[in-house]
N, C-alpha and C positions, 0 to 999 in steps of 0.2 A: 504494500500500500504506500503510495507516494503522497506528496503534498497536495496534488490536485484532487485525489480521492478524499483527503481530509477536508479540503475546502468545500467540495460538493456535499459531503456529509454534514458539515457545519451549517450550510445553507438549508439543507433538508431538515435538520433538527429545529431550525428556527421557523420554517414554514414548509411542511411537506407537500403543500398544494402548489408550490411554484412549479411552473412548467420547465421542461428541459431547456427550452429556448430562453427563458428568463435567466436560468442558472448559467447557461452558456454565455449570454450577454454580459452577465455580472463578472464572469471569470475570463472573458476574452478568448473563449475556445469555441469550436464548432458544436452545434447541437448534437450531432451524431457522437461526438466524443463523450458528452455528458450521458447520453443514452447508453452507450456501450459500457461506460464506467459504472453506472448505476446497475445495469444488468449483471455485470461481473460481481459487484458487491452483493447483490441479491443471491446469485448462484453460489458464492462462497459462504453465504450465511452471515456476512458482516451486517447486512441490513436484513432484519427478520420480517419486516413489514412496515406499513404506514398506519398510524393510529391517530385518533382525535383525543386530545387531552380534555377531560371534562372537569367541571367544578361540581363535585358530588353533592356538596351542601345545597347547591341551587336545585338539585334533583331530588332533594328530600333526605339525603344520607348525611345527617348532621353529626354523627359520631364516627370517629376513626379510633380503632382499638389495636393495640399490640398485644398479642396473646402468645405467651411462651408455653411450650408443651414438652413434658417429659414422656418418652415413649419406651415401652418394653424393649429389651434387647432383641436385635435381629429383625425387628418389624418396622424400622424407621421409614424406609422407602415406601412400603405399603401404606402406612399411615399418611405420609406426605402426599402421595398420589390421591388418596381419598379426600383429604382436606382441600387440595387444589381444585376439586370439582365443585365445591360450594360457591354459589353465586356471589356471596358477600366478600369473598376472599380476593384480595388484589395481589398479595405476595405470600409466598411460602419459602422460607429460608431454612436450610439445613445448617445448624450452628454448633459451635463448641461451647463448653461451659457446663453449668448446672442443668441446663435444659437442652433439648435436642432439636427443637423446631421453633422458629419464630414466624408468626402469622400476622399479617396486617389485613384488617377487614374494615369495610364501611357498613354502617348500620343507620337505620332511620331513627331509632330511639333505644333506650336502655332495655326495653322489653325484648326487642329483636336481638340485641347483643346477648342478653341472658339466655334466650332460647338457643342461640348459636353455641354458646359455651356449654350448655347442658347437652347439646347434641355431640359436641366434642368429647365430653366426659363419658358418654354412653358408648363411644367407639371402643372396640376391642383394642387393647394394647396402649391406650392413652392412660397413663398413670396419674398425671397431675397437670393442672394449668394454672397460670398466673396471668391475670388480665390487667392491662393499664389502659386507661382512656386518655386519648390525646386532648389536651386542653386548648392548645393553640398550634396551628401549623405554621411554623416559621419558614420552612422550605419544603416543597414537595415537587421535585422536578427530576424526572428520570434521566435527564441529559447532563452530561459534563462537557465543558468546552474542549472540543477535540484538538484545536490548534494549540491550546495551552499544554495539553497532554503530549502532543507530538513534539513541541519545543522542549519540554522537560525530558522526554525520552531521548531526543537528539543530544541534549546537553549532557545527560547521564552517560550516553554511549561515548561521547567525545571525552568525558572525564575518565571513563574506564579505559579507553584507547590510549590516552596520554599516560595514565597510571601504568598500564601494561608496558608502554614504550619506556617509561622511566625505570621500571623494574628490570627490563631487558638490558638497558644501559648499565645499571648498577651491577647486574649479574656479569656483564661483559668486563667491567672494570675489576671485578674480584678474581677473574680467571687469570 
């Protein structure tokens, strides 16, 4: 993946509805170049799809909850797959620490959240849950600035290369 791919991805992250022609004009490349790059990114699985970001509170889902779950040994994947099927669930994370799974869900009210947690506790192999209700959403954005990540990665690679070169020089002096 090169810098042009990262620029295309950055534009799509800001507005996935932009046409390939608009992206090409912004980047000063041919429309076919953008089309082929996006097609390759989709084929390689870098781009998983295009989604609309919603304000769930405006749709009536006023509660966001973080639910930590402890699962019986050997049944983690099975439990995670079942939890991922629930419509209120937006994220399922396999985690380390005292608990095995972290779930983020959206709920209309505490009654809906309570029913959800009770369903979880009735599931085979779910040993324990701890639920936290989000009071304020400070940031809820699935995107990270790709160009900043790319610049950091290049700087890190450059540092590692110069460090390796310095080590090789030092090794040569000691021989």
